[in-house]
C-alpha positions as CSV (number, residue, x, y, z in Angstrom):
1,X,0.0,0.0,0.0
2,X,2.9,2.4,0.8
3,X,4.2,2.0,-2.7
4,X,0.8,2.8,-4.3
5,X,0.4,5.9,-2.1
6,X,3.9,7.1,-3.0
7,X,3.3,6.5,-6.7
8,X,0.1,8.5,-6.6
9,X,1.6,11.3,-4.6
10,X,4.6,11.8,-6.9
11,X,2.5,11.5,-10.1
12,X,3.8,8.2,-11.3
13,X,0.2,7.0,-11.2
14,X,-1.9,9.9,-12.6
15,X,-5.5,10.5,-11.8
16,X,-7.9,8.1,-13.6
17,X,-5.3,5.4,-14.0
18,X,-7.1,2.0,-13.9
19,X,-5.4,-0.5,-11.6
20,X,-5.2,-4.2,-12.2
21,X,-8.0,-6.4,-10.8
22,X,-7.4,-7.8,-7.4
23,X,-7.1,-11.3,-8.9
24,X,-4.5,-10.3,-11.5
25,X,-2.4,-8.2,-9.1
26,X,-2.4,-11.0,-6.5
27,X,-1.1,-13.4,-9.2
28,X,1.6,-11.0,-10.2
29,X,2.7,-10.4,-6.6
30,X,2.4,-14.0,-5.5
31,X,0.1,-13.1,-2.6
32,X,-3.4,-14.1,-1.5
33,X,-6.2,-12.2,-3.3
34,X,-7.7,-11.2,0.0
35,X,-4.5,-9.3,0.8
36,X,-4.9,-7.2,-2.3
37,X,-8.7,-6.7,-1.7
38,X,-8.0,-5.4,1.8
39,X,-5.3,-3.1,0.5
40,X,-7.6,-1.7,-2.3
41,X,-10.4,-1.2,0.3
42,X,-8.0,0.7,2.6
43,X,-6.7,2.9,-0.1
44,X,-10.2,3.6,-1.3
45,X,-11.3,4.5,2.3
46,X,-8.4,6.9,2.5
47,X,-9.3,8.6,-0.7
48,X,-6.4,7.5,-2.9
49,X,-8.5,5.2,-5.1
50,X,-12.1,5.1,-6.4
51,X,-13.9,1.8,-6.8
52,X,-17.0,1.6,-8.9
53,X,-19.0,-1.5,-9.7
54,X,-18.4,-2.6,-13.3
55,X,-15.7,0.0,-13.8
56,X,-12.9,-1.4,-11.7
57,X,-10.6,0.6,-9.4
58,X,-8.9,3.8,-10.6
59,X,-6.7,6.5,-9.1
60,X,-8.7,9.3,-7.6
61,X,-8.5,13.0,-8.7
62,X,-5.3,14.7,-7.6
63,X,-5.4,16.4,-4.2
64,X,-4.4,15.9,-0.6
65,X,-6.0,12.6,0.5
66,X,-5.8,13.6,4.1
67,X,-8.2,16.5,3.4
68,X,-10.7,15.1,0.9
69,X,-11.9,12.0,-0.9
70,X,-13.0,11.4,-4.4
71,X,-16.6,11.8,-3.3
72,X,-16.0,15.2,-1.8
73,X,-14.7,16.5,-5.0
74,X,-18.0,15.7,-6.7
75,X,-20.3,16.8,-4.0
76,X,-18.9,17.7,-0.6
77,X,-21.1,18.4,2.4
78,X,-22.4,21.7,3.9
79,X,-20.8,22.9,7.1
80,X,-22.8,24.5,9.9
81,X,-22.1,28.0,8.4
82,X,-23.3,26.8,4.9
83,X,-19.9,26.5,3.2
84,X,-19.3,23.4,1.2
85,X,-16.4,21.5,2.7
86,X,-14.7,18.2,1.5
87,X,-15.7,14.8,2.8
88,X,-13.0,13.8,5.3
89,X,-10.8,10.7,5.2
90,X,-12.4,9.3,8.3
91,X,-16.0,10.3,9.2
92,X,-16.6,9.9,12.9
93,X,-19.6,12.2,13.1
94,X,-22.6,10.7,14.8
95,X,-25.8,9.9,13.1
96,X,-24.7,7.7,10.2
97,X,-25.3,4.0,10.1
98,X,-22.9,1.6,8.3
99,X,-23.9,2.3,4.6
100,X,-21.9,-0.7,3.4
101,X,-24.2,-3.0,5.5
102,X,-27.5,-1.9,4.0
103,X,-29.4,-5.2,3.4
104,X,-29.6,-4.9,-0.4
105,X,-30.6,-8.4,-1.0
106,X,-33.4,-8.5,1.5
107,X,-34.6,-5.1,0.5
108,X,-34.7,-6.1,-3.1
109,X,-36.6,-9.3,-2.2
110,X,-39.2,-7.2,-0.3
111,X,-39.4,-4.6,-3.2
112,X,-40.1,-7.3,-5.8
113,X,-42.7,-9.1,-3.6
114,X,-44.4,-5.8,-2.7
115,X,-44.6,-4.6,-6.3
116,X,-45.9,-7.9,-7.6
117,X,-48.7,-8.1,-5.0
118,X,-49.6,-4.4,-4.7
119,X,-53.1,-3.4,-5.8
120,X,-53.4,-1.0,-8.8
121,X,-54.5,1.9,-6.5
122,X,-51.1,1.8,-4.8
123,X,-49.7,3.6,-7.9
124,X,-52.1,6.5,-7.6
125,X,-51.9,9.6,-5.4
126,X,-50.6,8.6,-2.0
127,X,-52.7,8.7,1.1
128,X,-51.4,11.3,3.5
129,X,-51.9,8.9,6.4
130,X,-49.5,6.4,4.7
131,X,-50.3,3.2,3.0
132,X,-52.5,1.0,5.2
133,X,-50.1,-2.0,4.9
134,X,-47.2,0.0,6.3
135,X,-49.3,1.6,9.1
136,X,-50.5,-1.8,10.1
137,X,-47.0,-3.3,10.2
138,X,-45.5,-0.2,12.0
139,X,-48.2,-0.5,14.7
140,X,-47.5,-4.2,15.2
141,X,-43.7,-3.6,15.3
142,X,-43.9,-0.8,17.8
143,X,-46.2,-2.7,20.1
144,X,-43.9,-5.7,20.0
145,X,-40.5,-4.0,20.1
146,X,-41.2,-0.7,22.0
147,X,-44.4,-1.4,24.0
148,X,-46.3,1.4,22.1
149,X,-50.0,1.3,22.6
150,X,-51.7,2.2,19.4
151,X,-53.6,1.0,16.3
152,X,-53.0,1.7,12.6
153,X,-55.6,4.6,12.6
154,X,-53.3,6.6,14.9
155,X,-50.1,5.9,12.9
156,X,-49.2,8.6,10.3
157,X,-46.3,8.0,7.9
158,X,-43.9,10.9,7.3
159,X,-40.5,11.5,5.8
160,X,-38.6,11.3,9.1
161,X,-38.5,12.9,12.5
162,X,-37.7,16.3,11.2
163,X,-40.7,16.3,8.9
164,X,-42.9,15.2,11.8
165,X,-41.6,18.0,14.0
166,X,-42.3,20.6,11.4
167,X,-45.9,19.4,11.2
168,X,-46.4,19.2,14.9
169,X,-44.7,22.5,15.6
170,X,-47.2,24.3,13.4
171,X,-50.0,23.0,15.7
172,X,-48.5,24.3,18.9
173,X,-48.2,27.8,20.5
174,X,-46.0,29.5,23.0
175,X,-42.9,27.9,24.5
176,X,-41.5,24.4,24.1
177,X,-39.1,22.7,26.5
178,X,-36.1,21.0,25.0
179,X,-33.2,19.1,26.4
180,X,-30.2,21.5,26.8
181,X,-28.1,19.0,24.8
182,X,-29.6,17.5,21.6
183,X,-30.0,18.0,17.8
184,X,-29.8,21.7,17.6
185,X,-31.4,21.6,14.1
186,X,-34.5,20.2,15.7
187,X,-34.7,23.1,18.1
188,X,-34.4,25.5,15.2
189,X,-37.3,23.8,13.5
190,X,-39.4,24.6,16.5
191,X,-38.3,28.2,16.7
192,X,-38.9,28.7,13.0
193,X,-42.5,27.7,13.6
194,X,-42.8,30.5,16.2
195,X,-42.2,28.4,19.3
196,X,-39.8,29.6,21.9
197,X,-37.3,26.9,23.0
198,X,-36.7,26.7,26.7
199,X,-33.8,24.3,27.7
200,X,-34.1,21.7,30.4
201,X,-30.9,20.6,32.2
202,X,-29.8,17.0,31.7
203,X,-27.8,14.6,33.7
204,X,-27.2,10.8,33.9
205,X,-30.9,10.2,34.4
206,X,-32.0,12.2,31.3
207,X,-33.8,15.5,31.3
208,X,-34.5,17.1,34.6
209,X,-38.2,17.4,34.0
210,X,-38.9,18.7,37.5
211,X,-37.8,22.1,36.0
212,X,-41.1,22.2,34.2
213,X,-42.9,22.8,37.5
214,X,-40.2,24.0,39.9
215,X,-38.8,26.8,37.6
216,X,-35.4,26.9,39.3
217,X,-32.7,29.4,38.4
218,X,-31.4,28.7,35.0
219,X,-34.7,27.5,33.5
220,X,-36.8,30.6,33.2
221,X,-40.1,30.5,31.5
222,X,-40.9,26.9,32.1
223,X,-44.4,27.7,33.6
224,X,-45.4,28.9,30.1
225,X,-44.5,25.6,28.5
226,X,-47.2,23.3,27.1
227,X,-45.0,21.2,24.9
228,X,-41.8,19.2,25.7
229,X,-39.4,17.4,23.3
230,X,-37.5,14.5,24.9
231,X,-35.3,11.6,23.9
232,X,-36.4,9.2,26.8
233,X,-34.8,5.9,25.5
234,X,-31.3,7.4,25.1
235,X,-30.7,11.0,25.9
236,X,-29.0,12.5,22.9
237,X,-26.1,12.8,22.9
238,X,-25.1,12.2,26.6
239,X,-26.8,8.8,26.7
240,X,-28.8,8.4,29.9
241,X,-32.3,6.9,29.7
242,X,-35.0,9.0,31.3
243,X,-35.3,7.7,34.9
244,X,-38.6,6.0,35.9
245,X,-39.6,8.8,38.4
246,X,-39.0,11.4,35.7
247,X,-41.0,9.5,33.2
248,X,-43.9,9.5,35.7
249,X,-43.4,13.2,36.5
250,X,-43.5,14.4,32.9
251,X,-46.7,12.5,32.3
252,X,-48.3,14.0,35.4
253,X,-47.1,17.4,34.2
254,X,-48.8,16.9,30.8
255,X,-52.1,15.9,32.4
256,X,-52.1,18.8,34.8
257,X,-51.1,21.4,32.2
258,X,-53.0,20.0,29.2
259,X,-49.5,19.5,27.7
260,X,-48.0,17.4,25.0
261,X,-44.8,15.3,25.1
262,X,-43.0,14.7,21.8
263,X,-41.0,11.5,22.2
264,X,-38.1,11.1,19.8
265,X,-37.3,7.4,20.1
266,X,-33.7,8.0,19.4
267,X,-31.5,4.9,19.4
268,X,-34.4,2.7,20.6
269,X,-33.2,-0.3,18.5
270,X,-29.5,-0.4,19.5
271,X,-29.0,-1.2,23.2
272,X,-26.0,-3.0,24.5
273,X,-25.5,-2.9,28.3
274,X,-28.9,-2.5,29.7
275,X,-32.4,-4.0,29.5
276,X,-34.7,-2.4,26.9
277,X,-36.4,0.8,28.0
278,X,-40.0,0.9,26.8
279,X,-41.6,3.8,25.1
280,X,-42.8,6.7,27.2
281,X,-46.0,6.8,25.0
282,X,-47.3,3.6,26.7
283,X,-47.8,5.6,29.9
284,X,-50.4,7.9,28.3
285,X,-51.1,7.6,24.5
286,X,-53.3,10.7,24.7
287,X,-50.5,12.9,26.0
288,X,-47.5,11.6,24.1
289,X,-46.6,11.6,20.4
290,X,-44.2,8.8,19.6
291,X,-41.7,9.6,16.7
292,X,-39.4,7.2,14.9
293,X,-37.8,6.5,11.6
294,X,-35.6,4.0,9.7
295,X,-32.7,6.4,9.5
296,X,-30.5,4.5,12.0
297,X,-31.7,1.0,11.6
298,X,-31.6,1.0,7.8
299,X,-30.7,4.2,6.0
300,X,-31.5,8.0,6.2
301,X,-31.7,7.8,2.4
302,X,-35.1,6.1,2.6
303,X,-36.8,9.1,4.1
304,X,-39.4,7.0,6.0
305,X,-40.6,7.6,9.5
306,X,-43.8,7.6,11.6
307,X,-45.8,9.5,14.1
308,X,-48.0,7.7,16.6
309,X,-50.5,10.4,17.5
310,X,-53.2,11.0,20.2
311,X,-56.6,10.6,18.6
312,X,-57.4,14.3,18.6
313,X,-54.3,15.2,16.7
314,X,-54.8,12.8,13.8
315,X,-57.2,14.9,11.7
316,X,-55.2,18.1,12.4
317,X,-52.0,16.6,11.2
318,X,-53.6,15.1,8.1
319,X,-55.1,18.5,7.3
320,X,-51.6,19.9,7.3
321,X,-50.3,17.1,5.1
322,X,-53.0,17.8,2.5
323,X,-55.0,15.4,0.4
324,X,-52.0,13.7,-1.2
325,X,-48.7,12.3,0.1
326,X,-46.0,14.6,-1.3
327,X,-42.9,13.4,0.4
328,X,-42.8,9.6,0.9
329,X,-42.8,7.1,-2.0
330,X,-45.6,4.6,-1.8
331,X,-43.5,1.8,-3.4
332,X,-40.9,2.4,-0.6
333,X,-43.7,2.2,2.0
334,X,-44.9,-1.1,0.5
335,X,-41.3,-2.4,0.6
336,X,-40.9,-1.4,4.2
337,X,-44.2,-3.0,5.1
338,X,-43.0,-6.3,3.6
339,X,-39.6,-5.9,5.2
340,X,-41.2,-5.6,8.6
341,X,-43.7,-8.4,8.0
342,X,-41.1,-10.9,6.8
343,X,-38.9,-10.4,9.8
344,X,-36.1,-9.1,7.7
345,X,-35.8,-5.9,9.7
346,X,-35.5,-7.8,13.0
347,X,-32.8,-10.0,11.5
348,X,-30.9,-6.9,10.2
349,X,-31.1,-5.1,13.5
350,X,-29.8,-8.1,15.4
351,X,-26.8,-8.3,13.0
352,X,-26.1,-4.6,13.2
353,X,-26.5,-4.6,17.0
354,X,-23.6,-7.1,17.2
355,X,-21.5,-5.2,14.7
356,X,-22.0,-1.8,16.5
357,X,-21.4,-3.4,19.9
358,X,-18.0,-4.7,18.7
359,X,-17.1,-1.3,17.3
360,X,-18.2,0.4,20.6
361,X,-16.1,-2.0,22.6
362,X,-13.1,-1.4,20.3
363,X,-13.4,2.3,20.8
364,X,-13.5,1.8,24.6
365,X,-10.4,-0.3,24.5
366,X,-8.4,2.0,22.2
367,X,-9.1,5.0,24.4
368,X,-8.4,3.2,27.6
369,X,-5.1,1.8,26.3
370,X,-3.8,4.9,24.4
371,X,-5.5,7.9,25.9
372,X,-6.2,7.1,29.6
373,X,-6.8,10.8,30.4
374,X,-10.2,10.8,28.8
375,X,-13.5,9.3,29.8
376,X,-16.4,7.8,27.9
377,X,-20.2,8.2,28.5
378,X,-23.4,7.8,26.6
379,X,-22.3,4.4,25.0
380,X,-24.8,2.0,26.5
381,X,-26.9,2.4,23.3
382,X,-26.8,4.0,19.9
383,X,-24.1,4.6,17.3
384,X,-22.0,7.1,19.2
385,X,-20.1,7.8,22.4
386,X,-19.2,11.0,24.2
387,X,-15.5,11.2,24.9
388,X,-15.2,13.5,27.9
389,X,-12.2,15.9,28.1
390,X,-10.6,17.6,31.0
391,X,-12.3,20.9,31.9
392,X,-9.4,23.1,30.8
393,X,-9.3,21.6,27.3
394,X,-9.9,23.8,24.3
395,X,-12.6,21.7,22.7
396,X,-12.8,23.6,19.4
397,X,-9.0,23.3,19.0
398,X,-9.2,19.5,19.3
399,X,-12.0,19.4,16.7
400,X,-9.8,21.5,14.4
401,X,-6.7,19.3,15.0
402,X,-8.8,16.3,14.1
403,X,-9.9,17.9,10.9
404,X,-6.3,18.6,9.9
405,X,-5.6,14.8,10.3
406,X,-8.6,14.1,8.0
407,X,-10.9,13.0,11.0
408,X,-14.3,14.6,11.1
409,X,-15.6,14.7,14.6
410,X,-17.9,17.1,16.5
411,X,-17.6,18.8,19.8
412,X,-20.1,18.5,22.6
413,X,-20.7,22.3,22.2
414,X,-22.2,21.6,18.8
415,X,-25.1,19.9,20.6
416,X,-25.7,22.4,23.3
417,X,-28.7,24.6,22.6
418,X,-27.3,27.4,24.8
419,X,-25.3,27.7,27.9
420,X,-27.4,27.9,31.1
421,X,-28.0,31.3,32.6
422,X,-25.0,32.6,34.5
423,X,-22.7,29.9,33.0
424,X,-20.0,30.9,30.4
425,X,-19.2,28.6,27.5
426,X,-15.7,28.0,29.0
427,X,-17.5,26.5,32.1
428,X,-19.6,24.0,30.2
429,X,-18.5,20.3,30.0
430,X,-15.9,19.5,27.2
431,X,-16.0,16.5,25.0
432,X,-16.2,15.0,21.6
433,X,-19.3,13.2,20.1
434,X,-17.8,10.3,18.3
435,X,-19.8,8.2,15.9
436,X,-18.6,4.7,15.2
437,X,-21.2,3.5,12.6
438,X,-20.1,5.1,9.3
439,X,-16.5,4.0,8.6
440,X,-15.9,0.8,6.6
441,X,-14.6,-2.2,8.4
442,X,-11.2,-1.7,6.8
443,X,-11.0,2.0,7.7
444,X,-12.2,1.8,11.3
445,X,-8.9,0.7,12.9
446,X,-7.0,3.6,11.2
447,X,-9.8,6.0,12.2
448,X,-9.4,5.0,15.8
449,X,-5.6,5.4,15.6
450,X,-6.0,8.9,14.1
451,X,-8.5,9.9,16.8
452,X,-6.3,8.6,19.6
453,X,-3.3,10.5,18.1
454,X,-5.3,13.7,18.1
455,X,-6.4,13.2,21.7
456,X,-2.9,12.3,23.0
457,X,-1.5,15.5,21.5
458,X,-4.4,17.6,22.9
459,X,-3.8,16.3,26.4
460,X,0.0,16.7,26.1
461,X,-0.4,20.4,25.2
462,X,-2.9,21.4,27.8
């Protein structure tokens, strides 16, 4: 591999050069074909090569492979400030499942079966509620796997949790309580709809929902709140499940205040070190909206999710969606319905749970052995862990140093809605939110090595 890297770097292998097949090169070198395959995969993951089905493996466009990959030169991705930046060599940002493990064969089987058996009206204008077959299967799945209490008439299919939040936010007024750490883009969706976001403190037991009634210093305005957005199964990104007494307390608050709880079932499928945590919705289906999607378990590219609504909200949400489904493909809905009914989703989730568990454990071991000065939290479930840093660490500088090494990772500050009243940014906890789902199997060891190198340097220069 070193020789290929050097030949590309000094121009002996120009951009676009097609390399020999793995079989041919293995024969020429007298090595096992698997050795060549692994080398090609590693060089592709690093951005030196481009592999396309049916077109072989070629040298990527010229550039610094530590800063960009062939994909980034075609598309790139938007930064938080809107500027298009290159795709990194190692992507350790949270939120991305293993794209190379999408169950193509099983999905194709479900697609073929769904299309062959679909009635003719399935190819007309889509029902804004979602296709009945998918609503039925989602209701059955959620009852079995998450303890949700519902029926298909209360399930509305949408294009993901963000789509659901946009619809629901337009039905609410005033203030909405959000966890002080979470997906900031979701908070902005709420504010764009005219709602005022009020942050709730979080700790190891999830959101401190007592602030909704106690109004302690640091959480002003909570008495005006009639809506609260929570991640009860796995607080995002810090990781604690909402404690039992807090689950009961938020339901009591909703009943007393005529409030509504929006339950983002984040990371409900991938649990490793604890017993399953049931859905909050089961405690009061008329006060909790249960939100979920296939973004983590299958792929965010599918744009399929669901809302389990209280009865009184169903007609209002459908009125907002309009008479036709405009955002989710009916054939994809039929495929997902078959995928659920056949058990393929359960089998896929079981396989991926073991893969992600191994990656999570590997991350733990690497940090414990190579960077003993950091801690880890939030890793009992999901596809990420929070690497906690010493309080005096310059978090932004660590993120920038990682980027220079071709490692994309995000700081904990990226997920903080705003610092609590009276607390400066420099007093907030420091850490990195490290996703371990996206890198390929061949790239993951090097991604860990690069991350550990960045952290060792950061601790050495404190």
